[in-house]
C-alpha positions as CSV (number, residue, x, y, z in Angstrom):
1,M,21.0,47.1,8.2
2,D,19.6,49.2,11.0
3,L,16.1,50.7,10.5
4,V,16.3,54.4,9.7
5,D,13.2,56.4,10.4
6,R,12.2,59.4,12.5
7,F,12.8,57.4,15.7
8,S,16.3,56.1,14.8
9,R,18.2,58.4,17.2
10,T,15.6,57.9,19.9
11,R,16.1,54.1,19.7
12,V,19.8,54.6,20.1
13,L,19.3,56.5,23.3
14,F,16.6,54.5,24.9
15,G,17.4,51.0,23.6
16,E,14.9,48.4,24.7
17,G,13.0,51.0,26.6
18,F,11.8,52.5,23.4
19,E,9.3,49.7,23.0
20,K,7.8,50.7,26.3
21,I,7.5,54.3,25.1
22,Q,5.7,53.1,21.9
23,R,3.3,51.0,23.9
24,S,2.5,53.8,26.4
25,K,-0.6,56.0,26.6
26,V,-0.5,59.6,27.9
27,V,-3.3,62.1,28.4
28,I,-2.4,65.9,28.5
29,F,-4.9,68.2,30.1
30,G,-4.3,71.7,28.7
31,V,-2.3,72.4,25.5
32,G,-1.3,76.0,26.0
33,G,2.1,77.5,26.7
34,V,3.2,74.5,28.8
35,G,1.0,71.6,27.4
36,S,1.8,72.2,23.8
37,F,5.5,71.6,24.5
38,V,4.7,68.5,26.4
39,L,2.8,67.2,23.4
40,D,5.5,68.1,20.9
41,S,8.2,66.4,22.9
42,L,6.2,63.2,23.7
43,Y,5.1,62.9,20.1
44,R,8.6,63.3,18.8
45,T,9.9,60.7,21.3
46,G,7.4,58.1,20.1
47,V,4.7,57.8,22.8
48,G,2.2,55.4,21.3
49,E,-1.1,57.1,22.1
50,I,-1.6,60.7,23.1
51,T,-4.9,62.2,24.1
52,I,-5.1,66.0,24.4
53,I,-8.0,67.8,26.2
54,D,-8.7,71.5,26.2
55,C,-11.7,73.8,25.4
56,D,-10.0,76.9,24.4
57,E,-9.4,78.5,20.9
58,F,-6.2,80.0,19.8
59,D,-6.1,83.8,20.0
60,V,-3.4,86.3,19.1
61,T,-2.1,86.6,22.6
62,N,-1.1,82.9,22.5
63,Q,1.4,83.5,19.7
64,N,4.3,84.4,21.9
65,R,4.5,81.0,23.5
66,Q,2.1,78.3,22.2
67,I,2.9,75.7,19.5
68,G,0.2,75.7,16.8
69,S,-1.1,79.2,17.7
70,E,-0.9,80.3,14.0
71,A,-4.4,78.7,13.7
72,L,-6.2,81.7,15.1
73,G,-9.8,81.1,16.1
74,E,-9.5,77.3,16.0
75,K,-9.9,75.0,18.9
76,K,-6.4,74.2,20.1
77,V,-6.8,70.5,20.3
78,E,-8.3,70.3,16.8
79,A,-5.5,72.4,15.3
80,L,-2.8,70.4,17.1
81,A,-4.4,67.1,16.1
82,R,-3.8,68.1,12.4
83,R,-0.3,69.0,13.2
84,Y,0.5,65.8,15.1
85,E,-1.0,62.9,13.2
86,G,-2.7,60.2,15.3
87,V,-3.2,62.3,18.4
88,T,-6.7,62.1,19.9
89,P,-8.3,65.6,20.5
90,I,-11.1,66.1,23.0
91,V,-12.8,69.5,23.2
92,A,-13.9,69.8,26.8
93,N,-13.8,72.1,29.8
94,V,-12.0,70.1,32.5
95,D,-14.0,70.2,35.6
96,E,-15.4,67.9,38.2
97,A,-18.4,66.9,36.0
98,F,-16.2,66.1,33.0
99,L,-13.8,64.0,35.1
100,E,-16.6,62.0,36.6
101,G,-17.4,60.7,33.2
102,F,-13.9,60.3,31.8
103,S,-11.8,57.2,32.7
104,L,-8.1,57.7,33.4
105,E,-7.5,54.0,33.9
106,E,-6.1,53.3,30.5
107,F,-3.4,55.9,30.7
108,D,0.2,55.4,32.0
109,V,0.8,59.0,32.6
110,V,-1.6,61.9,33.3
111,V,-0.1,65.4,32.6
112,D,-1.8,68.4,34.2
113,A,-1.0,71.6,32.3
114,I,-4.1,73.5,33.2
115,D,-4.4,76.7,35.2
116,D,-7.7,76.1,37.0
117,I,-7.0,75.0,40.6
118,P,-10.3,73.2,41.2
119,A,-9.7,71.1,38.1
120,K,-6.1,70.4,39.2
121,V,-7.4,69.2,42.6
122,A,-10.0,67.0,41.0
123,L,-7.2,65.4,38.8
124,A,-5.0,64.9,41.8
125,K,-7.8,63.1,43.7
126,R,-8.4,60.7,40.8
127,A,-5.0,60.0,39.5
128,H,-2.2,61.1,41.8
129,T,-0.1,57.9,41.2
130,K,0.0,58.7,37.5
131,L,0.0,62.5,37.8
132,L,2.6,65.1,36.7
133,S,1.5,68.7,37.3
134,S,2.6,72.2,36.3
135,T,2.3,75.1,38.6
136,G,2.8,78.8,37.7
137,S,5.0,79.5,34.7
138,A,4.0,83.1,34.0
139,K,5.9,86.2,35.0
140,K,9.2,84.3,35.0
141,L,12.4,85.0,33.0
142,N,15.0,82.4,34.0
143,P,14.4,78.7,33.2
144,L,17.4,77.7,35.3
145,H,15.1,78.3,38.4
146,I,12.8,75.5,37.3
147,K,12.6,72.6,39.7
148,V,10.8,69.2,40.0
149,D,9.7,67.9,43.4
150,S,6.7,66.8,45.5
151,I,3.8,69.1,45.5
152,W,4.3,69.5,49.3
153,K,8.0,70.6,48.8
154,S,7.2,73.2,46.2
155,Y,7.9,76.7,47.4
156,G,8.3,80.3,46.2
157,D,5.4,80.3,43.8
158,K,2.0,81.9,44.6
159,F,0.1,79.5,42.3
160,A,1.7,76.4,43.8
161,R,0.8,77.7,47.3
162,K,-2.8,78.1,46.3
163,F,-2.8,74.6,44.8
164,R,-1.4,73.1,48.1
165,E,-4.0,75.0,50.1
166,A,-6.8,73.7,47.9
167,L,-5.5,70.1,48.3
168,K,-5.4,70.4,52.1
169,K,-8.9,71.8,52.1
170,E,-10.1,68.7,50.3
171,G,-8.2,66.5,52.8
172,F,-5.8,65.3,50.2
173,E,-2.7,63.7,51.8
174,D,-1.1,61.7,48.9
175,D,1.7,62.9,46.8
176,F,2.7,63.6,43.2
177,L,5.4,65.5,41.3
178,V,5.1,69.1,40.2
179,V,7.2,71.4,38.0
180,F,7.6,74.8,39.6
181,S,9.8,77.8,39.8
182,P,10.6,79.9,42.9
183,E,11.8,82.8,40.8
184,P,10.1,86.0,42.1
185,P,7.6,87.6,39.6
186,Q,9.3,89.7,37.1
187,C,6.3,91.8,36.1
188,K,2.7,92.7,36.9
189,G,-0.1,91.3,34.8
190,L,0.0,88.2,32.6
191,G,3.5,88.4,31.2
192,S,5.1,85.2,29.8
193,F,8.2,84.0,28.1
194,S,8.3,80.9,25.9
195,A,11.8,80.0,27.1
196,V,10.2,79.4,30.6
197,T,6.8,78.1,29.7
198,G,8.3,75.8,27.1
199,S,10.9,74.6,29.6
200,F,8.1,73.8,32.0
201,G,6.6,71.6,29.3
202,L,9.8,69.9,28.4
203,Q,10.5,69.1,32.0
204,L,7.0,67.5,32.3
205,A,7.7,65.5,29.1
206,S,11.0,64.3,30.6
207,E,9.3,63.2,33.8
208,A,6.6,61.5,31.8
209,I,9.1,59.4,29.9
210,R,10.9,58.6,33.1
211,K,7.5,57.3,34.6
212,I,6.9,55.2,31.5
213,L,10.3,53.6,31.6
214,V,10.2,52.6,35.3
215,K,6.6,51.2,35.1
216,E,6.4,47.5,35.4
């Protein structure tokens, strides 16, 4: 009789590849409107070990788009670690100093869902072969505009342009995939829509699983 558990339908889809997923290790930097959806998808798909890193606390403005944001005033990673059993939470501000003391060697995939460009550049310099990165998901309305491509082929997004410029300034010439949307801004200020920010996260999760499955 076939094993029936929470991964039964995942096994049907991935076959022998599911064992690779269960042996994999993923770290997610940033668990806000994008990163929380990456976490949810990878956890439900059966990724073996997930580490989440963020320093922020949930506030009421997060509740339009972030999973776990009912836990107002709590550290995001700590609230999410209760929600997703077995996930490793690290409360930290991701910057050059933190990354110098944090090894990325053990992880199969590094997901960048943070909005600080210096930190994104530091991650790219340390782990571009494992990296999947999000660009700007705010001020967008239509998830059908979302694309996945090389950082150097991203276009139509101000945040992605600033990211590319910062990489060039550091002399970075390697490559990695980013999720971006060329949809023009639909508002002024920090407007956001969960259908778009969540879709960014789900696309990153999909690419993470793809990376895991093709890894030797």
